[in-house]
Z-matrix of the N, CA and C atoms (Angstrom, degrees):
N
C 1 1.450
C 2 1.532 1 108.08
N 3 1.294 2 115.59 1 136.46
C 4 1.460 3 115.92 2 -178.48
C 5 1.533 4 111.01 3 -80.64
N 6 1.298 5 116.45 4 167.25
C 7 1.459 6 124.08 5 -174.52
C 8 1.525 7 112.92 6 -60.70
N 9 1.321 8 117.42 7 -38.54
C 10 1.466 9 120.70 8 -179.12
C 11 1.525 10 110.68 9 -63.97
N 12 1.347 11 117.32 10 -44.79
C 13 1.465 12 120.46 11 179.27
C 14 1.520 13 110.91 12 -62.41
N 15 1.311 14 117.43 13 -42.59
C 16 1.465 15 121.14 14 178.98
C 17 1.525 16 110.02 15 -61.34
N 18 1.316 17 116.64 16 -44.42
C 19 1.457 18 121.02 17 179.19
C 20 1.529 19 110.79 18 -60.62
N 21 1.335 20 117.06 19 -45.17
C 22 1.457 21 120.38 20 -179.55
C 23 1.520 22 111.93 21 -63.60
N 24 1.306 23 117.22 22 -41.00
C 25 1.469 24 120.90 23 178.24
C 26 1.526 25 109.90 24 -64.32
N 27 1.328 26 116.70 25 -44.24
C 28 1.473 27 120.24 26 178.63
C 29 1.522 28 110.43 27 -63.02
N 30 1.296 29 118.14 28 -39.62
C 31 1.455 30 122.21 29 179.81
C 32 1.524 31 110.89 30 -64.24
N 33 1.338 32 116.73 31 -42.39
C 34 1.457 33 120.48 32 178.28
C 35 1.520 34 111.30 33 -59.94
N 36 1.333 35 117.34 34 -45.27
C 37 1.455 36 120.51 35 -179.35
C 38 1.525 37 112.13 36 -68.76
N 39 1.294 38 117.97 37 -36.38
C 40 1.461 39 119.73 38 -177.23
C 41 1.523 40 112.31 39 -74.10
N 42 1.329 41 119.45 40 -22.62
C 43 1.446 42 120.91 41 -179.13
C 44 1.519 43 113.03 42 -99.25
N 45 1.300 44 118.41 43 -3.06
C 46 1.462 45 119.17 44 176.74
C 47 1.520 46 108.69 45 -85.08
N 48 1.315 47 116.95 46 158.99
C 49 1.457 48 119.95 47 178.17
C 50 1.504 49 112.15 48 101.65
N 51 1.329 50 116.41 49 -125.67
C 52 1.458 51 122.25 50 -173.49
C 53 1.523 52 113.24 51 -60.67
N 54 1.318 53 114.43 52 146.93
C 55 1.465 54 120.22 53 176.45
C 56 1.517 55 109.70 54 -65.51
N 57 1.301 56 116.06 55 134.98
C 58 1.453 57 121.16 56 178.07
C 59 1.524 58 109.27 57 -84.63
N 60 1.328 59 116.03 58 138.53
C 61 1.451 60 119.92 59 176.94
C 62 1.516 61 108.95 60 -88.37
N 63 1.296 62 115.84 61 129.55
C 64 1.460 63 121.59 62 174.83
C 65 1.521 64 107.02 63 -123.06
N 66 1.297 65 115.91 64 168.83
C 67 1.454 66 119.21 65 178.76
C 68 1.526 67 109.64 66 -59.13
N 69 1.335 68 116.81 67 133.78
C 70 1.460 69 119.18 68 178.07
C 71 1.525 70 111.07 69 -59.30
N 72 1.319 71 115.26 70 146.50
C 73 1.462 72 120.51 71 179.35
C 74 1.533 73 110.64 72 -72.76
N 75 1.321 74 115.51 73 -30.19
C 76 1.454 75 122.07 74 178.26
C 77 1.518 76 107.80 75 -126.22
N 78 1.305 77 117.58 76 147.27
C 79 1.456 78 120.74 77 179.86
C 80 1.528 79 111.07 78 -82.02
N 81 1.298 80 115.39 79 128.20
C 82 1.456 81 122.39 80 174.20
C 83 1.530 82 110.07 81 -55.96
N 84 1.320 83 115.50 82 -37.17
C 85 1.461 84 121.01 83 -173.86
C 86 1.529 85 114.14 84 -70.92
N 87 1.328 86 117.65 85 -11.07
C 88 1.463 87 121.34 86 177.99
C 89 1.526 88 112.61 87 -88.67
N 90 1.329 89 116.81 88 -8.89
C 91 1.464 90 120.85 89 -176.73
C 92 1.526 91 109.86 90 -76.61
N 93 1.309 92 115.60 91 135.25
C 94 1.466 93 122.28 92 -179.74
C 95 1.524 94 109.34 93 -97.47
N 96 1.340 95 114.68 94 133.90
C 97 1.462 96 120.54 95 175.23
C 98 1.523 97 108.24 96 -148.39
N 99 1.304 98 115.08 97 145.81
C 100 1.458 99 120.76 98 -178.43
C 101 1.521 100 109.71 99 -92.89
N 102 1.320 101 116.50 100 136.28
C 103 1.457 102 121.55 101 175.43
C 104 1.513 103 110.59 102 -73.44
N 105 1.311 104 115.55 103 168.10
C 106 1.471 105 120.74 104 -179.10
C 107 1.533 106 111.05 105 -65.23
N 108 1.336 107 115.89 106 -19.57
C 109 1.465 108 121.20 107 178.84
C 110 1.532 109 112.47 108 -84.49
N 111 1.341 110 117.24 109 0.73
C 112 1.453 111 121.53 110 178.89
C 113 1.517 112 114.13 111 88.99
N 114 1.325 113 117.33 112 -3.49
C 115 1.464 114 121.51 113 179.13
C 116 1.522 115 109.57 114 -98.99
N 117 1.333 116 116.15 115 157.53
C 118 1.462 117 121.12 116 177.76
C 119 1.530 118 109.82 117 -59.92
N 120 1.314 119 116.40 118 131.83
C 121 1.459 120 121.51 119 173.68
C 122 1.526 121 106.29 120 -98.81
N 123 1.308 122 116.90 121 100.87
C 124 1.460 123 122.98 122 -175.59
C 125 1.525 124 109.76 123 -79.53
N 126 1.321 125 116.98 124 109.68
C 127 1.465 126 121.24 125 -178.55
C 128 1.526 127 112.46 126 -65.59
N 129 1.338 128 117.65 127 -20.23
C 130 1.463 129 121.33 128 177.62
C 131 1.521 130 112.23 129 -58.44
N 132 1.327 131 117.19 130 -29.16
C 133 1.457 132 120.22 131 -178.97
C 134 1.531 133 112.25 132 -65.93
N 135 1.330 134 116.84 133 -13.85
C 136 1.462 135 120.84 134 -178.45
C 137 1.528 136 113.55 135 -99.03
N 138 1.334 137 117.03 136 1.58
C 139 1.474 138 119.78 137 177.32
C 140 1.524 139 108.26 138 -56.47
N 141 1.333 140 115.15 139 138.26
C 142 1.458 141 120.23 140 -179.04
C 143 1.519 142 113.23 141 93.11
N 144 1.338 143 117.03 142 -4.80
C 145 1.465 144 122.05 143 175.73
C 146 1.519 145 108.39 144 -126.35
N 147 1.310 146 115.45 145 154.07
C 148 1.455 147 119.20 146 170.96
C 149 1.527 148 107.38 147 -74.50
N 150 1.324 149 116.11 148 152.87
C 151 1.466 150 121.44 149 178.07
C 152 1.526 151 108.37 150 -127.06
N 153 1.326 152 115.96 151 131.04
C 154 1.457 153 121.80 152 174.19
C 155 1.527 154 107.20 153 -110.30
N 156 1.328 155 115.87 154 110.27
C 157 1.462 156 122.25 155 178.07
C 158 1.524 157 108.38 156 -92.10
N 159 1.341 158 116.72 157 130.28
C 160 1.461 159 121.24 158 -177.01
C 161 1.524 160 109.21 159 -135.86
N 162 1.336 161 117.28 160 123.26
C 163 1.464 162 119.60 161 173.27
C 164 1.528 163 107.54 162 -80.83
N 165 1.325 164 115.62 163 122.44
C 166 1.466 165 121.28 164 -169.83
C 167 1.526 166 111.99 165 -115.83
N 168 1.337 167 115.16 166 160.34
C 169 1.459 168 122.45 167 178.08
C 170 1.525 169 108.73 168 -152.33
N 171 1.323 170 116.45 169 142.12
C 172 1.464 171 122.36 170 -174.57
C 173 1.528 172 114.63 171 -83.65
N 174 1.325 173 117.47 172 -16.26
C 175 1.467 174 120.13 173 -175.32
C 176 1.527 175 111.29 174 -125.22
N 177 1.306 176 115.61 175 46.73
C 178 1.459 177 122.65 176 -175.41
C 179 1.535 178 109.26 177 -118.02
N 180 1.303 179 116.51 178 155.51
C 181 1.456 180 120.64 179 175.41
C 182 1.526 181 112.91 180 -62.21
N 183 1.329 182 117.10 181 -19.31
C 184 1.461 183 121.45 182 179.06
C 185 1.535 184 112.48 183 -98.55
N 186 1.346 185 117.59 184 4.85
C 187 1.464 186 120.72 185 -175.54
C 188 1.528 187 112.19 186 -56.86
N 189 1.327 188 117.10 187 -31.42
C 190 1.474 189 118.79 188 179.25
C 191 1.529 190 112.19 189 -63.84
N 192 1.336 191 117.48 190 -8.81
C 193 1.464 192 119.25 191 175.58
C 194 1.529 193 111.87 192 -67.77
N 195 1.328 194 117.69 193 -15.10
C 196 1.467 195 119.48 194 173.09
C 197 1.533 196 109.80 195 -54.29
N 198 1.331 197 116.01 196 -38.87
C 199 1.470 198 120.40 197 179.96
C 200 1.530 199 110.59 198 -60.73
N 201 1.323 200 116.88 199 -47.40
C 202 1.462 201 121.28 200 178.62
C 203 1.519 202 112.42 201 -67.30
N 204 1.329 203 117.04 202 -36.53
C 205 1.463 204 120.32 203 177.46
C 206 1.524 205 110.30 204 -63.45
N 207 1.344 206 116.52 205 -42.73
C 208 1.461 207 119.94 206 179.17
C 209 1.524 208 110.79 207 -66.30
N 210 1.334 209 117.24 208 -39.70
C 211 1.464 210 120.80 209 177.17
C 212 1.529 211 110.71 210 -62.33
N 213 1.325 212 116.46 211 -46.15
C 214 1.464 213 121.41 212 178.61
C 215 1.524 214 110.66 213 -59.58
N 216 1.317 215 116.12 214 -44.95
C 217 1.466 216 121.23 215 -179.92
C 218 1.535 217 110.56 216 -63.71
N 219 1.316 218 116.44 217 -46.49
C 220 1.472 219 120.14 218 -178.95
C 221 1.523 220 111.89 219 -60.91
N 222 1.317 221 117.10 220 -40.02
C 223 1.472 222 121.37 221 -177.86
C 224 1.522 223 113.35 222 -75.15
N 225 1.337 224 117.11 223 -28.20
C 226 1.472 225 119.50 224 -171.29
C 227 1.532 226 113.57 225 -125.28
N 228 1.327 227 118.51 226 18.18
C 229 1.471 228 119.29 227 -173.03
C 230 1.519 229 113.60 228 -64.94
N 231 1.335 230 118.08 229 -12.26
C 232 1.466 231 120.21 230 175.01
C 233 1.529 232 111.24 231 -71.60
N 234 1.351 233 116.20 232 -22.45
C 235 1.462 234 119.35 233 -177.61
C 236 1.529 235 114.13 234 -133.26
N 237 1.331 236 117.00 235 2.79
C 238 1.469 237 121.45 236 -176.13
C 239 1.526 238 110.91 237 -141.32
N 240 1.314 239 116.06 238 137.73
C 241 1.461 240 122.41 239 171.10
C 242 1.523 241 106.74 240 -118.54
N 243 1.305 242 115.73 241 135.81
C 244 1.461 243 120.80 242 173.30
C 245 1.521 244 106.61 243 -106.34
N 246 1.314 245 116.70 244 134.31
C 247 1.463 246 121.58 245 176.66
C 248 1.522 247 107.18 246 -120.57
N 249 1.337 248 116.02 247 116.35
C 250 1.457 249 121.98 248 176.89
C 251 1.516 250 109.82 249 -90.84
N 252 1.332 251 115.27 250 130.81
C 253 1.466 252 121.19 251 -176.25
C 254 1.529 253 109.28 252 -122.09
N 255 1.338 254 117.77 253 96.72
C 256 1.467 255 120.18 254 -179.83
C 257 1.522 256 111.75 255 -58.22
N 258 1.337 257 114.53 256 137.02
C 259 1.467 258 120.60 257 -177.91
C 260 1.526 259 108.70 258 -146.75
N 261 1.309 260 116.52 259 135.52
C 262 1.466 261 121.75 260 -178.46
C 263 1.521 262 111.95 261 -110.25
N 264 1.327 263 118.56 262 23.86
C 265 1.463 264 121.20 263 -174.89
C 266 1.526 265 114.82 264 -86.98
N 267 1.315 266 117.85 265 -9.73
C 268 1.458 267 119.96 266 -176.18
C 269 1.530 268 109.32 267 -116.37
N 270 1.303 269 115.49 268 101.15
C 271 1.460 270 121.17 269 177.51
C 272 1.520 271 114.24 270 67.93
N 273 1.327 272 118.42 271 16.59
C 274 1.466 273 120.64 272 -179.28
C 275 1.521 274 112.35 273 59.25
N 276 1.339 275 116.62 274 34.37
C 277 1.457 276 121.16 275 -171.58
C 278 1.533 277 114.63 276 -89.13
N 279 1.332 278 116.84 277 6.08
C 280 1.469 279 121.01 278 172.38
C 281 1.521 280 108.50 279 -133.21
N 282 1.364 281 116.75 280 67.09
C 283 1.453 282 120.58 281 -175.08
C 284 1.534 283 114.33 282 -81.68
N 285 1.300 284 117.57 283 -14.44
C 286 1.462 285 121.60 284 -172.54
C 287 1.517 286 114.73 285 -68.43
N 288 1.329 287 113.93 286 164.89
C 289 1.455 288 120.73 287 173.46
C 290 1.533 289 108.07 288 -76.98
N 291 1.303 290 116.23 289 168.44
C 292 1.458 291 120.80 290 178.44
C 293 1.529 292 110.19 291 -57.82
N 294 1.330 293 117.78 292 -43.37
C 295 1.476 294 121.20 293 179.63
C 296 1.522 295 110.71 294 -62.81
N 297 1.340 296 117.29 295 -40.70
C 298 1.468 297 120.72 296 178.84
C 299 1.529 298 110.85 297 -65.57
N 300 1.321 299 116.26 298 -42.18
C 301 1.474 300 120.57 299 179.38
C 302 1.523 301 109.89 300 -63.41
N 303 1.328 302 116.36 301 -46.70
C 304 1.455 303 121.43 302 -179.12
C 305 1.530 304 110.75 303 -59.84
N 306 1.317 305 117.07 304 -45.67
C 307 1.462 306 121.86 305 179.66
C 308 1.529 307 110.78 306 -64.08
N 309 1.329 308 116.93 307 -46.46
C 310 1.462 309 121.76 308 179.77
C 311 1.533 310 111.02 309 -56.86
N 312 1.316 311 116.71 310 -48.62
C 313 1.471 312 120.90 311 -176.82
C 314 1.522 313 111.65 312 -65.88
N 315 1.310 314 116.24 313 -41.19
C 316 1.457 315 121.42 314 -178.58
C 317 1.526 316 111.66 315 -69.99
N 318 1.325 317 116.60 316 -51.12
C 319 1.464 318 121.17 317 -175.76
C 320 1.535 319 111.72 318 -71.42
N 321 1.314 320 117.37 319 -45.59
C 322 1.465 321 121.10 320 -174.12
C 323 1.522 322 113.18 321 -77.97
N 324 1.331 323 117.60 322 -38.70
C 325 1.461 324 120.24 323 -173.08
C 326 1.536 325 114.21 324 -123.40
N 327 1.316 326 118.28 325 -0.72
C 328 1.462 327 120.85 326 179.44
C 329 1.520 328 113.33 327 64.44
N 330 1.321 329 116.41 328 28.72
C 331 1.462 330 121.32 329 -176.69
C 332 1.524 331 110.53 330 -62.55
N 333 1.338 332 116.10 331 125.94
C 334 1.461 333 119.65 332 173.65
C 335 1.526 334 112.00 333 -129.15
N 336 1.340 335 116.57 334 11.55
C 337 1.466 336 119.22 335 172.22
C 338 1.521 337 108.35 336 -83.32
N 339 1.330 338 117.89 337 159.86
C 340 1.466 339 120.96 338 -177.42
C 341 1.532 340 112.77 339 -61.01
N 342 1.319 341 113.98 340 138.80
C 343 1.463 342 122.10 341 174.60
C 344 1.529 343 106.80 342 -123.76
N 345 1.333 344 115.83 343 156.23
C 346 1.460 345 120.37 344 -177.87
C 347 1.523 346 111.36 345 -117.37
N 348 1.318 347 112.83 346 179.48
C 349 1.453 348 121.86 347 170.41
C 350 1.525 349 108.60 348 -59.07
N 351 1.327 350 116.85 349 164.33
C 352 1.459 351 121.04 350 172.66
C 353 1.521 352 107.81 351 -70.35
N 354 1.330 353 116.50 352 132.70
C 355 1.461 354 120.34 353 -178.81
C 356 1.520 355 110.63 354 -132.76
N 357 1.316 356 115.17 355 170.91
C 358 1.465 357 121.89 356 170.95
C 359 1.516 358 107.44 357 -105.59
N 360 1.325 359 115.98 358 132.45
C 361 1.464 360 121.40 359 -175.64
C 362 1.526 361 112.95 360 -102.79
N 363 1.325 362 116.05 361 -2.60
C 364 1.467 363 120.89 362 178.08
C 365 1.515 364 108.64 363 -152.72
N 366 1.322 365 115.20 364 168.30
C 367 1.456 366 120.18 365 174.84
C 368 1.516 367 114.75 366 86.02
N 369 1.316 368 114.25 367 -168.19
C 370 1.458 369 122.86 368 -174.01
C 371 1.533 370 113.37 369 -60.77
N 372 1.330 371 116.93 370 -34.09
C 373 1.469 372 121.41 371 -178.58
C 374 1.530 373 112.45 372 -103.88
N 375 1.321 374 116.40 373 27.76
C 376 1.465 375 121.21 374 -179.89
C 377 1.536 376 109.74 375 -56.99
N 378 1.320 377 115.20 376 129.92
C 379 1.467 378 120.51 377 179.68
C 380 1.536 379 109.38 378 -62.76
N 381 1.340 380 118.28 379 144.89
C 382 1.472 381 121.43 380 178.55
C 383 1.531 382 114.16 381 -53.69
N 384 1.331 383 117.82 382 -31.78
C 385 1.471 384 119.74 383 176.88
C 386 1.520 385 110.30 384 -61.70
N 387 1.328 386 116.69 385 -44.08
C 388 1.461 387 119.55 386 -179.49
C 389 1.526 388 112.36 387 -76.44
N 390 1.315 389 117.42 388 -23.54
C 391 1.463 390 118.68 389 170.14
C 392 1.525 391 108.38 390 -62.55
N 393 1.333 392 116.78 391 -44.26
C 394 1.465 393 121.78 392 179.68
C 395 1.529 394 110.40 393 -64.79
N 396 1.323 395 117.10 394 -45.73
C 397 1.469 396 120.81 395 -177.16
C 398 1.529 397 112.77 396 -65.65
N 399 1.332 398 117.57 397 -31.43
C 400 1.466 399 120.42 398 -172.02
C 401 1.523 400 115.73 399 -104.57
N 402 1.324 401 118.32 400 -4.11
C 403 1.468 402 120.32 401 -176.32
C 404 1.526 403 111.24 402 -118.68
N 405 1.326 404 115.53 403 118.08
C 406 1.461 405 120.82 404 179.41
C 407 1.526 406 111.76 405 -56.26
N 408 1.330 407 116.71 406 -34.79
C 409 1.464 408 120.16 407 -179.45
C 410 1.531 409 111.26 408 -60.33
N 411 1.314 410 116.76 409 -24.76
C 412 1.469 411 120.69 410 -178.19
C 413 1.527 412 111.94 411 -100.84
N 414 1.350 413 117.47 412 -41.03
C 415 1.466 414 119.67 413 -174.70
C 416 1.526 415 113.87 414 -93.03
N 417 1.329 416 117.79 415 -12.70
C 418 1.459 417 121.12 416 176.41
C 419 1.518 418 115.64 417 78.46
N 420 1.339 419 119.00 418 0.40
C 421 1.465 420 120.45 419 -176.14
C 422 1.525 421 113.47 420 -119.82
N 423 1.332 422 117.06 421 -57.20
C 424 1.463 423 119.37 422 -174.56
C 425 1.513 424 111.37 423 -160.65
N 426 1.316 425 113.94 424 158.39
C 427 1.457 426 121.10 425 171.76
C 428 1.520 427 108.27 426 -101.50
N 429 1.310 428 116.17 427 148.88
C 430 1.461 429 121.53 428 178.12
C 431 1.519 430 107.52 429 -154.16
N 432 1.306 431 115.47 430 172.55
C 433 1.460 432 119.64 431 172.87
C 434 1.518 433 107.62 432 -129.89
N 435 1.314 434 115.76 433 148.87
C 436 1.460 435 120.35 434 179.78
C 437 1.523 436 107.27 435 -83.06
N 438 1.319 437 115.71 436 119.92
C 439 1.464 438 121.52 437 -174.07
C 440 1.525 439 113.17 438 -90.78
N 441 1.357 440 117.69 439 -33.56
C 442 1.463 441 120.97 440 -175.69
C 443 1.517 442 109.20 441 -165.94
N 444 1.327 443 115.46 442 178.42
C 445 1.458 444 121.79 443 176.17
C 446 1.531 445 110.73 444 -61.75
N 447 1.304 446 116.10 445 151.85
C 448 1.466 447 124.61 446 176.65
C 449 1.528 448 113.72 447 67.09
N 450 1.327 449 116.72 448 27.16
C 451 1.465 450 120.59 449 168.71
C 452 1.527 451 106.02 450 -77.79
N 453 1.326 452 116.15 451 141.53
C 454 1.462 453 120.97 452 -172.31
C 455 1.520 454 111.74 453 -119.82
N 456 1.328 455 115.81 454 137.99
C 457 1.464 456 122.83 455 176.22
C 458 1.521 457 107.92 456 -121.85
N 459 1.334 458 116.88 457 122.35
C 460 1.459 459 121.55 458 179.82
C 461 1.518 460 109.82 459 -103.93
N 462 1.340 461 115.10 460 129.33
C 463 1.455 462 123.58 461 -178.89
C 464 1.530 463 107.89 462 -119.09
N 465 1.329 464 117.30 463 142.19
C 466 1.467 465 120.10 464 -178.37
C 467 1.525 466 112.59 465 -80.11
N 468 1.319 467 115.14 466 -178.86
C 469 1.462 468 123.00 467 -175.24
C 470 1.522 469 114.02 468 -64.86
N 471 1.319 470 116.57 469 -16.24
C 472 1.464 471 121.39 470 -179.13
C 473 1.530 472 112.37 471 -109.22
N 474 1.333 473 115.91 472 12.00
C 475 1.456 474 119.46 473 176.39
C 476 1.517 475 114.83 474 81.41
N 477 1.339 476 116.81 475 28.17
C 478 1.470 477 120.48 476 176.58
C 479 1.527 478 109.09 477 -108.40
N 480 1.318 479 116.05 478 137.22
C 481 1.457 480 121.08 479 178.18
C 482 1.521 481 110.02 480 -64.37
N 483 1.331 482 115.63 481 130.29
C 484 1.472 483 120.80 482 176.44
C 485 1.519 484 110.22 483 -95.72
N 486 1.347 485 116.26 484 -54.85
C 487 1.464 486 119.51 485 -176.51
C 488 1.523 487 110.21 486 -167.12
N 489 1.332 488 114.17 487 169.34
C 490 1.462 489 122.59 488 176.85
C 491 1.527 490 107.62 489 -121.58
N 492 1.331 491 115.65 490 142.77
C 493 1.465 492 121.78 491 -179.37
C 494 1.519 493 107.83 492 -129.18
N 495 1.333 494 115.93 493 127.43
C 496 1.452 495 120.07 494 -178.69
C 497 1.523 496 111.13 495 -73.50
N 498 1.297 497 116.24 496 169.02
C 499 1.461 498 123.64 497 -172.94
C 500 1.524 499 113.74 498 -53.00
N 501 1.305 500 117.92 499 -34.50
C 502 1.468 501 120.31 500 -176.85
C 503 1.530 502 112.75 501 -69.51
N 504 1.329 503 117.83 502 -16.20
C 505 1.461 504 120.97 503 178.09
C 506 1.520 505 108.16 504 -79.17
N 507 1.323 506 115.98 505 115.74
C 508 1.461 507 121.30 506 -178.97
C 509 1.530 508 109.81 507 -72.87
N 510 1.329 509 116.45 508 148.39
C 511 1.470 510 119.96 509 -177.80
C 512 1.527 511 114.54 510 -55.26
N 513 1.317 512 118.67 511 -35.87
C 514 1.462 513 121.63 512 -178.44
C 515 1.538 514 112.23 513 -89.61
N 516 1.326 515 117.13 514 10.31
C 517 1.454 516 122.33 515 179.57
C 518 1.537 517 110.03 516 -60.92
N 519 1.327 518 115.45 517 146.75
C 520 1.470 519 119.98 518 176.17
C 521 1.523 520 111.69 519 -61.80
N 522 1.330 521 116.68 520 -27.35
C 523 1.476 522 120.00 521 177.07
C 524 1.532 523 110.24 522 -56.10
N 525 1.336 524 115.63 523 -35.37
C 526 1.461 525 120.97 524 -179.50
C 527 1.538 526 110.95 525 -91.41
N 528 1.328 527 116.15 526 -51.02
C 529 1.475 528 119.62 527 -173.10
C 530 1.535 529 113.06 528 -62.80
N 531 1.333 530 117.82 529 -30.07
C 532 1.468 531 118.90 530 179.57
C 533 1.531 532 111.79 531 -67.98
N 534 1.318 533 117.04 532 -18.48
C 535 1.464 534 121.09 533 -179.11
C 536 1.534 535 113.02 534 -91.22
N 537 1.321 536 116.42 535 -2.80
C 538 1.470 537 119.37 536 -178.21
C 539 1.476 538 112.14 537 -88.42
């Protein structure tokens, strides 16, 4: 077999399998989102840290994951930011007002990581952040769909999508912590 054929065969095998990460087509840091306090939450302030985006709900079977999210944030806040994004699209499990959500998270779970306005994570009114997180054309890595509350998206220090974790993956899971 000549050298060119061997090279082509090796190239085919090395590029099959896992999705390759390329530079995102759009910058995550340009996306505008409002914090739970009503002020702009500037994602640029998180450059240099990993970000774990989580769509959250107060009346869900996974709501106790707030405890694990807070633990993860407390242990790794030097290199990780968690952003909680309230969403009422799955079973109507986040019916509260912003003030009610903020109070619930603070009083019940001691949450002190950033939280945002209530958003839609799928469908016609999908927030631009979730368009970026779920569309390969925007994030440069993979397409996905949000299946339920507490789905997690991990982004690296330079604003590139690393991976997505479904609701059953606990925040302190090795699947997540090994990537920090």
